[in-house]
MDAnalysis code that builds the backbone (N, CA, C; Angstrom):
import MDAnalysis as mda
import numpy as np

u = mda.Universe.empty(249, n_residues=83, atom_resindex=np.repeat(np.arange(83), 3), trajectory=True)
u.add_TopologyAttr("name", ["N", "CA", "C"] * 83)
u.add_TopologyAttr("resid", np.arange(1, 84))
u.add_TopologyAttr("resname", ["MET", "LYS", "SER", "LYS", "LEU", "ALA", "LYS", "ILE", "GLU", "LEU", "ASP", "ARG", "PHE", "ILE", "LEU", "THR", "ASP", "ALA", "ALA", "GLU", "ILE", "VAL", "ALA", "ALA", "ARG", "GLU", "LYS", "CYS", "ILE", "LEU", "ILE", "HIS", "HIS", "THR", "LYS", "ASP", "ILE", "ASP", "ALA", "ALA", "GLY", "ASP", "GLU", "ILE", "GLU", "ILE", "VAL", "VAL", "ARG", "ASN", "ILE", "PHE", "LYS", "ARG", "LYS", "LEU", "PRO", "SER", "ASN", "TYR", "TYR", "ILE", "GLY", "HIS", "GLY", "HIS", "ILE", "VAL", "ASP", "GLU", "LYS", "LEU", "ASN", "THR", "SER", "SER", "GLN", "LEU", "ASP", "ILE", "ILE", "ILE", "SER"])
u.atoms.positions = np.array([
    [-32.972, -7.274, -0.206],
    [-32.450, -6.910, -1.501],
    [-31.327, -5.880, -1.371],
    [-31.450, -4.936, -0.450],
    [-30.423, -3.910, -0.286],
    [-29.087, -4.519, 0.120],
    [-29.109, -5.542, 0.976],
    [-27.847, -6.123, 1.434],
    [-27.103, -6.789, 0.284],
    [-27.802, -7.391, -0.642],
    [-27.166, -8.009, -1.798],
    [-26.531, -6.931, -2.681],
    [-27.217, -5.832, -2.881],
    [-26.694, -4.719, -3.670],
    [-25.463, -4.135, -2.995],
    [-25.502, -3.974, -1.686],
    [-24.361, -3.439, -0.948],
    [-23.156, -4.366, -1.083],
    [-23.376, -5.678, -1.059],
    [-22.285, -6.639, -1.199],
    [-21.643, -6.512, -2.566],
    [-22.435, -6.366, -3.597],
    [-21.900, -6.233, -4.949],
    [-21.049, -4.967, -5.053],
    [-21.522, -3.877, -4.500],
    [-20.760, -2.631, -4.542],
    [-19.466, -2.761, -3.742],
    [-19.507, -3.434, -2.612],
    [-18.313, -3.636, -1.807],
    [-17.303, -4.499, -2.567],
    [-17.786, -5.549, -3.212],
    [-16.902, -6.399, -4.005],
    [-16.203, -5.593, -5.098],
    [-16.959, -4.769, -5.781],
    [-16.393, -3.951, -6.861],
    [-15.373, -2.955, -6.295],
    [-15.691, -2.422, -5.146],
    [-14.830, -1.472, -4.444],
    [-13.484, -2.125, -4.124],
    [-13.520, -3.336, -3.608],
    [-12.303, -4.059, -3.244],
    [-11.561, -4.540, -4.489],
    [-12.282, -4.995, -5.496],
    [-11.647, -5.482, -6.717],
    [-10.872, -4.387, -7.443],
    [-11.332, -3.166, -7.365],
    [-10.611, -2.054, -7.980],
    [-9.246, -1.883, -7.328],
    [-9.208, -1.934, -6.005],
    [-7.936, -1.832, -5.289],
    [-7.043, -3.032, -5.596],
    [-7.635, -4.217, -5.644],
    [-6.855, -5.425, -5.938],
    [-6.241, -5.342, -7.334],
    [-6.995, -4.843, -8.293],
    [-6.477, -4.701, -9.657],
    [-5.305, -3.730, -9.697],
    [-5.378, -2.676, -8.904],
    [-4.291, -1.701, -8.833],
    [-3.020, -2.350, -8.256],
    [-3.183, -3.177, -7.244],
    [-2.039, -3.868, -6.639],
    [-1.447, -4.883, -7.615],
    [-2.297, -5.612, -8.321],
    [-1.820, -6.594, -9.299],
    [-1.043, -5.899, -10.414],
    [-1.535, -4.762, -10.888],
    [-0.832, -4.008, -11.931],
    [0.538, -3.547, -11.435],
    [0.606, -3.109, -10.181],
    [1.889, -2.701, -9.600],
    [2.828, -3.896, -9.497],
    [2.285, -5.048, -9.180],
    [3.092, -6.281, -9.092],
    [3.685, -6.626, -10.451],
    [2.899, -6.490, -11.494],
    [3.394, -6.766, -12.846],
    [4.528, -5.804, -13.199],
    [4.363, -4.537, -12.856],
    [5.404, -3.543, -13.096],
    [6.650, -3.885, -12.277],
    [6.438, -4.343, -11.058],
    [7.528, -4.749, -10.176],
    [8.352, -5.862, -10.817],
    [7.694, -6.829, -11.391],
    [8.393, -7.955, -12.034],
    [9.254, -7.444, -13.191],
    [8.727, -6.524, -13.979],
    [9.495, -5.962, -15.093],
    [10.733, -5.214, -14.596],
    [10.551, -4.398, -13.557],
    [11.667, -3.632, -13.012],
    [12.690, -4.558, -12.362],
    [12.223, -5.608, -11.717],
    [13.110, -6.546, -11.020],
    [14.124, -7.153, -11.983],
    [13.717, -7.392, -13.212],
    [14.632, -7.963, -14.201],
    [15.752, -6.996, -14.588],
    [15.603, -5.719, -14.256],
    [16.671, -4.749, -14.517],
    [17.698, -4.745, -13.392],
    [17.454, -5.546, -12.365],
    [18.313, -5.664, -11.184],
    [18.189, -4.482, -10.227],
    [17.203, -3.613, -10.437],
    [16.961, -2.507, -9.500],
    [15.937, -2.988, -8.481],
    [16.410, -3.787, -7.536],
    [15.529, -4.452, -6.572],
    [14.757, -3.442, -5.722],
    [15.413, -2.377, -5.269],
    [14.730, -1.375, -4.440],
    [13.570, -0.730, -5.189],
    [13.792, -0.330, -6.431],
    [12.734, 0.303, -7.222],
    [11.590, -0.671, -7.462],
    [11.906, -1.938, -7.658],
    [10.865, -2.940, -7.892],
    [9.938, -3.040, -6.684],
    [10.510, -3.101, -5.488],
    [9.701, -3.192, -4.274],
    [8.894, -1.936, -4.022],
    [9.448, -0.788, -4.399],
    [8.753, 0.479, -4.198],
    [7.433, 0.538, -4.953],
    [7.365, -0.097, -6.108],
    [6.160, -0.038, -6.927],
    [4.918, -0.493, -6.156],
    [5.018, -1.602, -5.489],
    [3.868, -2.135, -4.743],
    [3.641, -1.334, -3.468],
    [4.713, -0.986, -2.778],
    [4.592, -0.238, -1.523],
    [3.871, 1.087, -1.733],
    [4.206, 1.787, -2.788],
    [3.582, 3.086, -3.070],
    [2.092, 2.920, -3.319],
    [1.727, 1.922, -4.102],
    [0.308, 1.685, -4.397],
    [-0.464, 1.351, -3.126],
    [0.091, 0.496, -2.290],
    [-0.602, 0.112, -1.052],
    [-0.752, 1.317, -0.126],
    [0.295, 2.129, -0.004],
    [0.173, 3.339, 0.831],
    [-0.904, 4.267, 0.276],
    [-0.959, 4.424, -1.032],
    [-1.977, 5.299, -1.627],
    [-3.390, 4.771, -1.404],
    [-3.561, 3.468, -1.420],
    [-4.879, 2.878, -1.136],
    [-5.284, 3.198, 0.300],
    [-4.359, 3.030, 1.235],
    [-4.661, 3.371, 2.628],
    [-5.003, 4.853, 2.763],
    [-4.262, 5.711, 2.060],
    [-4.541, 7.155, 2.127],
    [-5.945, 7.469, 1.645],
    [-6.408, 6.775, 0.630],
    [-7.768, 7.004, 0.112],
    [-8.834, 6.487, 1.056],
    [-8.530, 5.436, 1.791],
    [-9.535, 4.788, 2.635],
    [-9.650, 5.405, 4.030],
    [-8.539, 5.886, 4.566],
    [-8.550, 6.402, 5.935],
    [-8.812, 7.908, 5.957],
    [-9.344, 8.400, 7.059],
    [-9.566, 9.849, 7.184],
    [-8.246, 10.616, 7.024],
    [-8.346, 11.847, 6.582],
    [-7.152, 12.651, 6.285],
    [-6.313, 12.989, 7.522],
    [-6.871, 12.828, 8.717],
    [-6.074, 13.118, 9.909],
    [-5.127, 11.971, 10.272],
    [-5.125, 10.887, 9.510],
    [-4.162, 9.806, 9.681],
    [-2.965, 10.079, 8.780],
    [-1.776, 9.834, 9.305],
    [-0.560, 9.925, 8.500],
    [-0.262, 8.538, 7.958],
    [-0.040, 8.447, 6.667],
    [0.349, 7.196, 6.029],
    [1.692, 7.464, 5.367],
    [2.696, 6.724, 5.748],
    [4.003, 6.932, 5.160],
    [4.877, 5.709, 5.323],
    [6.166, 5.912, 5.210],
    [7.131, 4.836, 5.403],
    [8.372, 5.438, 6.052],
    [9.211, 4.583, 6.588],
    [10.421, 5.089, 7.226],
    [10.828, 4.242, 8.406],
    [11.311, 4.917, 9.431],
    [11.818, 4.247, 10.633],
    [11.082, 4.789, 11.853],
    [11.059, 4.003, 12.897],
    [10.514, 4.447, 14.175],
    [11.675, 4.541, 15.154],
    [11.738, 5.649, 15.857],
    [12.805, 5.889, 16.833],
    [12.168, 5.977, 18.214],
    [12.705, 5.228, 19.166],
    [12.146, 5.264, 20.521],
    [12.852, 6.309, 21.379],
    [12.455, 6.366, 22.654],
    [12.981, 7.392, 23.559],
    [14.475, 7.231, 23.839],
    [15.025, 6.046, 23.584],
    [16.463, 5.815, 23.767],
    [17.219, 5.965, 22.443],
    [16.540, 6.477, 21.438],
    [17.090, 6.698, 20.099],
    [17.449, 5.405, 19.370],
    [16.813, 4.293, 19.785],
    [16.937, 3.052, 19.027],
    [16.082, 3.199, 17.772],
    [16.618, 2.812, 16.642],
    [15.923, 2.982, 15.367],
    [15.533, 1.622, 14.803],
    [14.295, 1.524, 14.339],
    [13.823, 0.285, 13.729],
    [14.444, 0.133, 12.339],
    [14.295, -1.044, 11.782],
    [14.651, -1.208, 10.378],
    [13.599, -0.451, 9.564],
    [13.823, -0.313, 8.278],
    [12.898, 0.440, 7.433],
    [11.547, -0.265, 7.395],
    [10.477, 0.495, 7.577],
    [9.104, -0.013, 7.543],
    [8.443, 0.461, 6.263],
    [7.781, -0.457, 5.573],
    [7.156, -0.135, 4.289],
    [5.913, 0.724, 4.439],
    [5.232, 0.591, 5.578],
    [4.040, 1.415, 5.822],
    [3.966, 1.758, 7.309],
    [3.740, 3.024, 7.565],
    [3.543, 3.518, 8.932],
    [2.228, 4.282, 8.934],
    [1.364, 3.936, 9.871],
    [0.077, 4.620, 10.014],
    [0.049, 5.220, 11.413],
    [-0.170, 6.528, 11.470],
    [-0.255, 7.171, 12.782],
    [-1.315, 8.236, 12.763],
])
């Protein structure tokens, strides 16, 4: 019986995050029609990063940006970086 209860709680836990992402997607679609493509994409990226921040221990860095190697080669922009 406990495993069934745990599954229901896990489902609810995941559905809350999914609903947050879907809401951000809807906002993204509205912003996209204004032709501000960068701002539209940011809506979902910010929500996903915040979900990771809530789920992972605080000693993990969750952000976005570029990765630079020892030869100073720079990656393209990354929507999420976890370190």
